[in-house]
N, CA, C and O atoms as a DFTB+ gen file, in Angstrom:
336 C
 N C O
     1  1     102.615      49.453     149.421
     2  2     102.663      50.901     149.263
     3  2     101.569      51.512     150.142
     4  3     100.449      51.001     150.178
     5  1     101.877      52.578     150.835
     6  2     100.896      53.211     151.705
     7  2      99.925      54.072     150.891
     8  3     100.096      54.266     149.688
     9  1      98.917      54.575     151.575
    10  2      97.877      55.377     150.900
    11  2      98.445      56.633     150.259
    12  3      97.996      57.041     149.188
    13  1      99.438      57.256     150.910
    14  2     100.044      58.465     150.365
    15  2     100.771      58.169     149.055
    16  3     100.696      58.946     148.103
    17  1     101.476      57.037     149.017
    18  2     102.179      56.644     147.796
    19  2     101.222      56.345     146.659
    20  3     101.475      56.706     145.510
    21  1     100.122      55.682     146.985
    22  2      99.113      55.382     145.963
    23  2      98.480      56.659     145.428
    24  3      98.255      56.787     144.224
    25  1      98.193      57.597     146.312
    26  2      97.601      58.869     145.886
    27  2      98.573      59.669     145.021
    28  3      98.174      60.314     144.051
    29  1      99.854      59.618     145.386
    30  2     100.883      60.312     144.602
    31  2     100.932      59.762     143.183
    32  3     100.929      60.530     142.221
    33  1     100.977      58.443     143.043
    34  2     101.061      57.854     141.711
    35  2      99.771      58.044     140.928
    36  3      99.799      58.175     139.705
    37  1      98.644      58.059     141.625
    38  2      97.375      58.324     140.937
    39  2      97.370      59.745     140.373
    40  3      96.931      59.967     139.244
    41  1      97.860      60.711     141.165
    42  2      97.932      62.098     140.694
    43  2      98.919      62.222     139.536
    44  3      98.658      62.931     138.564
    45  1     100.055      61.529     139.644
    46  2     101.068      61.576     138.584
    47  2     100.531      60.974     137.290
    48  3     100.699      61.556     136.218
    49  1      99.896      59.830     137.382
    50  2      99.348      59.184     136.186
    51  2      98.193      59.988     135.594
    52  3      98.010      60.010     134.377
    53  1      97.416      60.646     136.450
    54  2      96.348      61.519     135.956
    55  2      96.910      62.674     135.144
    56  3      96.381      63.010     134.084
    57  1      97.980      63.279     135.640
    58  2      98.637      64.370     134.912
    59  2      99.194      63.872     133.584
    60  3      99.012      64.515     132.550
    61  1      99.867      62.739     133.611
    62  2     100.429      62.181     132.371
    63  2      99.340      61.843     131.360
    64  3      99.518      62.045     130.159
    65  1      98.218      61.332     131.842
    66  2      97.105      61.009     130.948
    67  2      96.586      62.266     130.257
    68  3      96.357      62.267     129.047
    69  1      96.401      63.330     131.028
    70  2      95.922      64.586     130.439
    71  2      96.904      65.121     129.404
    72  3      96.497      65.563     128.330
    73  1      98.188      65.083     129.723
    74  2      99.200      65.592     128.798
    75  2      99.252      64.751     127.529
    76  3      99.386      65.297     126.434
    77  1      99.149      63.440     127.658
    78  2      99.175      62.576     126.477
    79  2      97.943      62.765     125.601
    80  3      98.031      62.646     124.379
    81  1      96.800      63.056     126.207
    82  2      95.594      63.331     125.421
    83  2      95.788      64.606     124.605
    84  3      95.466      64.637     123.417
    85  1      96.313      65.659     125.235
    86  2      96.577      66.905     124.500
    87  2      97.601      66.650     123.396
    88  3      97.430      67.102     122.264
    89  1      98.679      65.912     123.737
    90  2      99.707      65.585     122.741
    91  2      99.080      64.861     121.548
    92  3      99.385      65.194     120.403
    93  1      98.216      63.881     121.792
    94  2      97.579      63.129     120.714
    95  2      96.687      64.035     119.868
    96  3      96.741      64.001     118.639
    97  1      95.867      64.842     120.536
    98  2      94.954      65.712     119.790
    99  2      95.699      66.708     118.911
   100  3      95.268      67.005     117.797
   101  1      96.820      67.225     119.416
   102  2      97.581      68.208     118.635
   103  2      98.347      67.525     117.511
   104  3      98.307      67.985     116.370
   105  1      99.045      66.430     117.818
   106  2      99.886      65.810     116.792
   107  2      99.070      65.032     115.770
   108  3      99.212      65.251     114.567
   109  1      98.235      64.146     116.228
   110  2      97.480      63.299     115.305
   111  2      96.186      63.976     114.879
   112  3      95.813      63.939     113.707
   113  1      95.502      64.596     115.841
   114  2      94.219      65.225     115.532
   115  2      94.345      66.437     114.629
   116  3      93.766      66.468     113.543
   117  1      95.106      67.445     115.075
   118  2      95.217      68.687     114.301
   119  2      96.028      68.499     113.032
   120  3      95.748      69.145     112.021
   121  1      97.032      67.623     113.065
   122  2      97.899      67.443     111.903
   123  2      97.374      66.465     110.876
   124  3      97.766      66.523     109.711
   125  1      96.473      65.545     111.296
   126  2      96.019      64.506     110.372
   127  2      94.493      64.401     110.306
   128  3      93.912      64.545     109.230
   129  1      93.841      64.152     111.442
   130  2      92.403      63.886     111.438
   131  2      91.554      65.095     111.059
   132  3      90.632      64.975     110.253
   133  1      91.856      66.251     111.632
   134  2      91.037      67.440     111.426
   135  2      91.677      68.433     110.462
   136  3      91.299      69.604     110.437
   137  1      92.637      67.976     109.672
   138  2      93.377      68.883     108.797
   139  2      92.466      69.564     107.775
   140  3      92.655      70.745     107.486
   141  1      91.501      68.864     107.231
   142  2      90.608      69.479     106.242
   143  2      89.769      70.587     106.866
   144  3      89.538      71.624     106.245
   145  1      89.318      70.366     108.086
   146  2      88.550      71.385     108.794
   147  2      89.423      72.596     109.111
   148  3      89.003      73.735     108.909
   149  1      90.638      72.353     109.606
   150  2      91.539      73.448     109.963
   151  2      92.095      74.186     108.749
   152  3      92.440      75.362     108.856
   153  1      92.189      73.534     107.616
   154  2      92.740      74.177     106.423
   155  2      91.827      75.272     105.878
   156  3      92.249      76.053     105.025
   157  1      90.598      75.343     106.348
   158  2      89.692      76.421     105.936
   159  2      90.070      77.737     106.606
   160  3      89.651      78.809     106.168
   161  1      90.863      77.650     107.670
   162  2      91.325      78.826     108.403
   163  2      92.786      79.054     108.049
   164  3      93.569      78.105     108.001
   165  1      93.158      80.303     107.799
   166  2      94.541      80.622     107.447
   167  2      95.219      81.401     108.569
   168  3      94.610      82.267     109.198
   169  1      96.478      81.081     108.808
   170  2      97.280      81.748     109.826
   171  2      98.598      82.140     109.182
   172  3      99.392      81.279     108.802
   173  1      98.827      83.422     109.061
   174  2     100.055      83.908     108.434
   175  2     100.149      83.526     106.964
   176  3     101.248      83.362     106.435
   177  1      99.015      83.384     106.305
   178  2      99.006      83.034     104.890
   179  2      99.031      81.543     104.611
   180  3      98.974      81.130     103.453
   181  1      99.115      80.729     105.655
   182  2      99.166      79.275     105.488
   183  2      97.924      78.636     106.103
   184  3      97.394      79.143     107.091
   185  1      97.461      77.538     105.533
   186  2      96.326      76.841     106.133
   187  2      96.672      76.375     107.554
   188  3      97.789      75.923     107.805
   189  1      95.723      76.483     108.467
   190  2      95.960      76.171     109.871
   191  2      96.363      74.705     110.064
   192  3      97.197      74.414     110.922
   193  1      95.799      73.788     109.297
   194  2      96.184      72.381     109.402
   195  2      97.649      72.169     109.053
   196  3      98.348      71.412     109.725
   197  1      98.107      72.828     108.018
   198  2      99.520      72.765     107.627
   199  2     100.390      73.364     108.727
   200  3     101.426      72.803     109.082
   201  1      99.961      74.514     109.268
   202  2     100.725      75.185     110.313
   203  2     100.858      74.293     111.546
   204  3     101.943      74.188     112.118
   205  1      99.759      73.645     111.962
   206  2      99.819      72.753     113.110
   207  2     100.760      71.587     112.855
   208  3     101.544      71.215     113.729
   209  1     100.687      71.015     111.677
   210  2     101.513      69.845     111.367
   211  2     102.992      70.193     111.346
   212  3     103.822      69.336     111.649
   213  1     103.346      71.419     111.000
   214  2     104.753      71.751     110.811
   215  2     105.348      72.667     111.874
   216  3     106.553      72.615     112.120
   217  1     104.535      73.500     112.509
   218  2     105.088      74.423     113.491
   219  2     104.283      74.476     114.779
   220  3     104.854      74.440     115.869
   221  1     102.998      74.560     114.667
   222  2     102.145      74.755     115.830
   223  2     102.254      73.647     116.856
   224  3     102.209      73.901     118.060
   225  1     102.395      72.420     116.385
   226  2     102.506      71.313     117.328
   227  2     103.762      71.435     118.176
   228  3     103.745      71.070     119.352
   229  1     104.840      71.935     117.611
   230  2     106.076      72.104     118.394
   231  2     105.884      73.120     119.512
   232  3     106.379      72.923     120.622
   233  1     105.173      74.199     119.229
   234  2     104.901      75.193     120.271
   235  2     104.079      74.576     121.399
   236  3     104.344      74.819     122.576
   237  1     103.087      73.785     121.031
   238  2     102.251      73.137     122.039
   239  2     103.077      72.137     122.842
   240  3     102.912      72.047     124.058
   241  1     103.959      71.385     122.191
   242  2     104.781      70.402     122.897
   243  2     105.715      71.074     123.900
   244  3     105.897      70.570     125.008
   245  1     106.303      72.198     123.526
   246  2     107.172      72.931     124.455
   247  2     106.344      73.468     125.625
   248  3     106.789      73.426     126.772
   249  1     105.142      73.970     125.336
   250  2     104.260      74.444     126.405
   251  2     103.885      73.293     127.338
   252  3     103.782      73.485     128.550
   253  1     103.682      72.104     126.783
   254  2     103.365      70.935     127.611
   255  2     104.518      70.578     128.545
   256  3     104.287      70.149     129.675
   257  1     105.744      70.748     128.090
   258  2     106.908      70.472     128.939
   259  2     106.898      71.394     130.153
   260  3     107.088      70.942     131.282
   261  1     106.674      72.695     129.921
   262  2     106.636      73.643     131.032
   263  2     105.437      73.384     131.949
   264  3     105.548      73.487     133.171
   265  1     104.296      73.050     131.351
   266  2     103.103      72.735     132.141
   267  2     103.355      71.512     133.018
   268  3     103.005      71.510     134.198
   269  1     103.961      70.477     132.445
   270  2     104.276      69.269     133.204
   271  2     105.210      69.588     134.368
   272  3     104.992      69.120     135.485
   273  1     106.232      70.368     134.117
   274  2     107.169      70.731     135.174
   275  2     106.492      71.471     136.314
   276  3     106.754      71.196     137.485
   277  1     105.623      72.410     135.969
   278  2     104.917      73.188     136.990
   279  2     103.973      72.297     137.788
   280  3     103.998      72.308     139.019
   281  1     103.149      71.533     137.098
   282  2     102.158      70.699     137.781
   283  2     102.817      69.576     138.573
   284  3     102.342      69.231     139.654
   285  1     103.897      69.000     138.059
   286  2     104.587      67.941     138.787
   287  2     105.217      68.493     140.053
   288  3     105.242      67.817     141.081
   289  1     105.730      69.722     139.986
   290  2     106.259      70.370     141.179
   291  2     105.178      70.565     142.229
   292  3     105.425      70.379     143.420
   293  1     103.978      70.940     141.789
   294  2     102.859      71.099     142.722
   295  2     102.472      69.767     143.350
   296  3     102.204      69.695     144.549
   297  1     102.444      68.719     142.541
   298  2     102.113      67.385     143.069
   299  2     103.183      66.936     144.059
   300  3     102.863      66.395     145.117
   301  1     104.443      67.157     143.722
   302  2     105.536      66.769     144.623
   303  2     105.442      67.494     145.961
   304  3     105.638      66.889     147.015
   305  1     105.139      68.799     145.917
   306  2     105.014      69.555     147.164
   307  2     103.798      69.092     147.966
   308  3     103.849      69.022     149.194
   309  1     102.726      68.784     147.283
   310  2     101.504      68.334     147.962
   311  2     101.760      67.042     148.740
   312  3     101.251      66.872     149.848
   313  1     102.544      66.140     148.164
   314  2     102.810      64.852     148.807
   315  2     104.161      64.829     149.525
   316  3     104.629      63.771     149.946
   317  1     104.778      65.998     149.658
   318  2     106.033      66.170     150.385
   319  2     107.145      65.238     149.884
   320  3     107.837      64.593     150.671
   321  1     107.296      65.185     148.567
   322  2     108.404      64.419     147.965
   323  2     109.265      65.334     147.092
   324  3     110.020      64.864     146.240
   325  1     109.144      66.633     147.311
   326  2     109.873      67.614     146.497
   327  2     111.338      67.684     146.921
   328  3     111.716      67.287     148.023
   329  1     112.134      68.197     146.010
   330  2     113.559      68.396     146.286
   331  2     113.757      69.773     146.885
   332  3     112.980      70.689     146.616
   333  1     114.770      69.919     147.678
   334  2     115.058      71.219     148.310
   335  2     115.775      72.123     147.345
   336  3     116.103      73.259     147.690
C-alpha cells in the first residue's frame, strides 16, 4: 500500500475511533455509569440519566451518523477517492 493509502486508512480509523468513543460514552457512560450523577438534573420532568438511556442516546446516535457522513466525505475528497 502506498503512503496515500496508509494516510487515508489512518484518517478513517481515527474518525471511527472518535465516533466509537462518543458512542460508548453516551450509551454506556450516560445510560449506566454516570446515571446517578445525571439523575440529579431533570429534563422535561424526567431525570437526565433516564432520558439519556431511553431517548437522548438515539438523538446522539443519529447525529453521529450525519457527522460520520460529513467527515468521511471530507476525508474522501482530501485523498481524492470521492464519488462523482
